[in-house]
N, C-alpha and C positions, 0 to 999 in steps of 0.2 A: 717790132724789134728788127725785122727784115729791112724795112724802110730806114731805120737808123743805120744798119750795118751798110746798106747800099749808099747812103750819103756820105758815110765816113770814107768807104772805098772810093767813091768819086773824088773827094777832097784830096785824098792821098794820091790818086792818080793824076790829078790836075797839077800838083806841086809837091813831087817826092822828096825835094830837099827840105821844104817847110815841115811835111808830114813827119820826116825823121826826127827834126829837132823839136816840134811841138805836137804830141798826140792829141787827136781831135777831142774836143771837150764834149760831153753830154750836159744837158740841162737838168737842173735839180732845183725845184722850189723848196726853199726852206720856209716853212710857215709857222710863224711864232704864236702860239695860241696863249695869250696872256690870262684872259678871263672870259667868262660867258658874256659880261656886258660891254667888252671893248672889241672892236673890230680886229682880226687877226693882222698882224704885221708880217707881210711876205718880202722875203728878199730872194732874187733869183741868182742863183751861183752857177757857173759854168765849170764843171767838175770833169778832169780826167778820170777814168776808171781803172781801177786797179783790182781785177777780178781773178788773175792767175796767181799761183805761188812766186813766180818770178817778179811780176809787177807789184805785188804786195811787199816782197822783201826789198825791193829797189826803191819803191815810192818816189819821194822828191830829193833823194840824194844829190849831191852836187850841182843843186840849182842855185843860182843867184837871185832868181825872181820867180813869180807863179805865171807870168806872162805866157800865152794868151788866156789862160784858164784862171779861175779864182781859187783852184786848189784841186785836190784828189779825193776821190771817193774809194773807200776799200770795202769791198763786199767779200764777206767771209762765208764759205760753206757751212751748212748745218752739220752737226755731227751726228745727228738723229733726226729723221724725218717724223717720227710718231712719238710723243708730240715733237714740234719743230724745236731743236735746241741748238745752242751755239755754245762755242768755248769762251773762255776768258781771253782777252788779248791786251797786251801791253806793247807799247812803242817805245823806241828809242831814238834818238837824233844823230846816230853815227853817219859822218859825212854829209849831214844836212846843214846847209849853210846859212839859213833862214829861220828866224823864230816863228814858230806854228802855234795856233790854237787847235787842238784835235777834239773834235766832237764824237763821243762815244755813244752809239744808238742800239737800242735793244731790238728784238723782233717786231715790235710794235711801232717802230720807227720814232721812238721817244727817246730825246737826248738824256743819258743816264749820268754822264759824267763829261766835264770839260777839263782839258790838260792844257796847261800854258807851257809848251815845250821850248827850251832853250837850244839854240844851236850848238851842234856837235857834242851835246850831253850823251853820256852812256847810261844816265839814269832811266830805268823802264818807267813809264807813266801810262796809267790807265786804271779803270776800276776793277774791284774784285767782284766781278759780275760777268755774266755771258754778254758778248758783244756780237751783233749781227752786221753792223756797219760802223766804219769810222771815216770822218770826213776831215781832211786837214785843210785849214785856210790860213791865211797870213796872221802871224801874231798880233794880237790886240783887236782883231776884227769882230770876235765875238762880243767883247764889251762895247765897241763902237756901235753894231748892229744890235745890241739888246738880245744876243742869244743867250739862252739860259737853259739850266737842266730843267726837264719837263717839258720843254717845247717840242712839238712834233715837225717831223720832216715828211715832206711828199716827194715823189721823184716822177718825172715825166719819161717813164719807161712802160714798154709793153709787155713786161715780166715782172715778176717779184725780184728785188735786188739780189738776193741769195741764189736764185737759179742763175744768175750771172756768174757766180763764183764757181771756181772749179779748181 
């Protein structure tokens, strides 16, 4: 984790104007486990991290595109450590200008729900189940890349995703 933070800091210091417009992306491997007989289909996504209440609240509002990242990962804090438990999460698209597919994951990194959210919609979307992580990607990408409920997601992090959340 220290290495990742050092890299992000060096990138920000190298070009402060770029860093202000485009937060650094982390890498997340989205591994689609279709069946035991087929080779997993892996998609590499570069995702901005929304780990604080402020970044989770603002999300991708007022953006006209996702460049340079492929989307945003929202890590939610556990509401209870023993056993690790998370709250239900719903998203809306207030001030969000682009269509998004929102992947909702449980504590086991399994996609439990996929919402196809429309720009500027105030209708909350999400599962009626606890959510540890949500990943926003371009609208239509889940179908294009064959991402489905039940697929597993792995992260290139040196800590568990919910330890990033605060």
